C-alpha positions in Angstrom: -18.4 9.9 16.1 -17.8 6.4 14.6 -15.0 4.6 16.4 -11.9 3.8 14.4 -10.7 0.2 14.8 -6.9 -0.3 15.1 -4.9 -3.5 15.1 -1.6 -3.1 17.0 0.9 -5.8 16.2 4.1 -6.0 18.4 5.9 -8.8 20.3 6.7 -6.5 23.3 3.8 -6.7 25.9 4.7 -3.3 27.4 4.5 -1.6 24.0 1.1 -3.2 23.3 -0.3 -2.2 26.6 1.0 1.4 26.4 -0.4 1.8 22.9 -3.8 0.3 23.9 -4.1 2.8 26.7 -2.9 5.8 24.7 -5.0 5.1 21.6 -8.1 4.2 23.6 -7.7 7.6 25.2 -7.7 9.2 21.8 -11.0 7.4 20.9 -9.6 4.4 18.9 -11.0 0.9 19.3 -7.8 -1.1 19.9 -7.1 -4.8 19.3 -3.6 -6.2 19.9 -1.6 -9.1 18.6 1.7 -10.4 19.8 2.9 -12.0 16.5 2.3 -12.0 12.8 0.3 -15.2 12.6 -2.2 -14.0 15.2 -2.4 -10.6 13.5 -3.3 -12.2 10.1 -6.0 -14.4 11.8 -7.5 -11.4 13.4 -7.3 -9.3 10.3 -9.0 -12.0 8.2 -12.0 -12.0 10.6 -12.4 -8.3 11.5 -12.7 -5.1 9.3 -9.9 -3.0 10.9 -9.6 0.6 9.8 -5.9 0.8 10.3 -2.9 -1.4 11.3 0.1 -0.5 13.4 2.7 -3.1 12.5 6.1 -3.6 14.2 8.9 -4.6 11.7 11.1 -6.8 13.9 9.1 -9.7 15.2 10.1 -13.4 15.6 8.7 -16.1 13.2 7.0 -13.7 10.8 8.3 -10.2 10.6 6.2 -7.1 9.9 7.4 -6.9 6.2 5.9 -10.3 5.5 2.7 -9.5 7.4 2.3 -6.3 5.4 2.9 -8.2 2.2 0.2 -10.7 3.0 -2.3 -8.0 4.0 -1.7 -6.3 0.7 -2.6 -9.3 -1.3 -6.3 -8.9 -0.3 -6.7 -5.5 1.3 -5.9 -1.8 1.0 -6.4 -1.1 4.7 -3.9 1.6 5.8 -0.8 0.1 7.4 1.8 2.1 9.4 5.1 0.3 10.0 6.8 0.8 13.4 10.4 0.0 14.1 13.3 0.9 16.5 15.7 0.7 13.6 16.2 3.9 11.6 18.1 2.6 8.6 16.7 3.9 5.3 16.6 0.4 3.8 13.9 -0.5 6.3 11.8 2.5 5.3 12.2 1.7 1.6 11.3 -2.0 2.0 8.3 -1.2 4.2 6.8 1.2 1.7 7.6 -1.1 -1.3 5.5 -3.9 0.2 2.6 -1.5 0.5 2.8 0.3 3.9 1.2 3.7 3.9 3.7 5.3 6.4 6.7 4.5 8.5 7.6 5.7 12.0 10.6 4.9 14.2 10.7 4.4 18.0 10.8 6.4 20.2 8.2 8.7 18.8 5.8 11.3 20.2 2.3 10.0 20.7 0.9 13.1 19.1 2.9 12.5 16.0 1.7 8.9 15.8 -1.9 9.9 16.2 -1.6 12.6 13.6 -0.1 10.1 11.1 -2.8 7.6 11.8 -5.5 10.2 11.1 -3.7 11.4 7.9 -3.4 7.9 6.3 -7.0 7.2 7.3 -8.3 10.4 5.7 -6.2 9.8 2.6 -7.5 6.3 2.3 -11.1 7.5 2.7 -10.7 10.2 0.1 -9.1 7.8 -2.4 -12.0 5.3 -2.0 -14.5 8.1 -2.6 -12.8 9.1 -5.8 -12.5 5.5 -7.0 -16.2 4.9 -6.3 -17.2 8.0 -8.3 -14.9 7.4 -11.3 -14.5 3.6 -11.4 -15.3 2.2 -14.9 -16.4 -1.5 -15.0 -13.4 -2.5 -17.1 -10.3 -0.9 -18.5 -8.9 -2.7 -21.6 -5.9 -1.6 -23.6 -4.6 -4.0 -26.2 -4.2 -7.4 -24.5 -4.5 -6.2 -21.0 -7.8 -5.9 -19.1 -8.2 -4.4 -15.6 -11.4 -5.0 -13.6 -11.3 -2.5 -10.7 -14.4 -3.8 -8.9 -13.1 -7.4 -8.8 -9.5 -6.4 -8.4 -8.6 -8.6 -11.4 -6.1 -8.3 -14.2 -6.0 -10.4 -17.3 -2.9 -10.5 -19.5 -3.6 -12.0 -22.9 -6.6 -13.8 -21.5 -4.8 -15.2 -18.5 -5.6 -14.0 -14.9 -2.5 -12.6 -13.2 -2.2 -11.7 -9.5 -1.2 -8.1 -8.7 -0.6 -6.8 -5.1 -2.5 -3.7 -4.3 0.1 -1.0 -5.2 1.0 -2.7 -8.5 -2.7 -2.9 -9.3 -3.3 0.7 -8.5 -0.3 1.8 -10.6 -1.3 -0.3 -13.6 -4.9 1.0 -13.4 -3.8 4.6 -13.4 -1.4 4.1 -16.3 -4.0 2.3 -18.3 -6.7 4.9 -17.5 -4.3 7.4 -19.1 -3.1 5.2 -21.9 -1.4 7.2 -24.7 -0.6 10.0 -22.4 2.6 10.6 -20.4 2.0 10.4 -16.6 4.6 12.1 -14.5 6.5 10.4 -11.7 5.1 12.9 -9.3 1.5 12.2 -10.4 2.0 8.4 -10.1 3.4 8.7 -6.6 0.6 11.0 -5.6 -2.1 8.7 -6.9 -0.7 5.5 -5.6 1.2 6.4 -2.4 -0.5 9.7 -1.5 0.2 13.4 -1.9 2.2 13.5 1.3 4.5 10.6 0.5 8.1 11.4 1.5 9.8 8.0 0.9 12.4 7.1 -1.7 11.1 7.6 -5.3 13.0 4.5 -6.3 10.0 2.7 -4.9 8.1 3.7 -8.1 10.8 2.2 -10.3 10.8 -1.1 -8.5 7.0 -1.3 -9.0 7.3 -0.5 -12.7 9.9 -3.2 -13.1 7.5 -5.7 -11.4 4.6 -4.6 -13.7 6.7 -5.1 -16.8 7.8 -8.6 -15.7 4.1 -9.5 -15.6 2.7 -7.9 -18.7 5.4 -7.3 -21.2 6.4 -9.8 -23.9 10.0 -8.9 -23.3 10.5 -7.0 -20.0 14.0 -6.0 -21.0 12.6 -4.2 -24.0 9.3 -2.8 -22.8 6.7 -1.9 -25.4 3.7 -1.4 -23.1 5.0 0.7 -20.2 7.4 3.1 -21.8 9.8 5.3 -19.9 9.7 9.0 -20.8 13.1 10.2 -19.7 13.2 12.8 -16.9 9.3 12.9 -17.0 7.6 9.7 -16.1 5.9 6.8 -17.9 3.3 6.2 -20.7 1.2 3.1 -21.3 1.1 2.5 -25.0 -2.4 2.8 -26.5 -1.8 0.7 -29.6 
């Protein structure tokens, strides 16, 4: 069996040690980091399969670390926090985390979630490899899935991973209504249980980058009580 490499990021030494012991016992190859800066350095030089990321850390918190990871990678990220407020969950998932778990938790539950997000990530990659066209162009917008590039009226515009995936799925189905449920399934996963307002936040960000007038969107159109449609003309 191929070992799954995990980066554990937490400022508490006892937590890092405990997770290293437990996850190593489950067959994971574990690397730890005590802060966000170290984590990003390790991540840039090692192809980790999954990241366990504590939210509350000094200097650079987990939200910021996740945001930076998502600028370049779709590696699965699970946020970990002792705080249970819903806002933490929403923010974590909006910046691209794949799941969120609060302390204390059962080790069996954590391992199950890790395997779930890893399996979902692998299946998504396989589907994209099979169906990925070289370019998707609708009107003045062009998406290059292989290069992870978007050009808006000829100008290259940066899109974080979730926004990129959302735009690509909408453009692939240009002219057709895509339900909210389908968008969430395709971008966040079929077992996503977070706040669906996350989708609306991402749509708002997309519009700010591609619409002539984001306040009166003509490209990404809201279909009331159903979902969204990318205009094909």
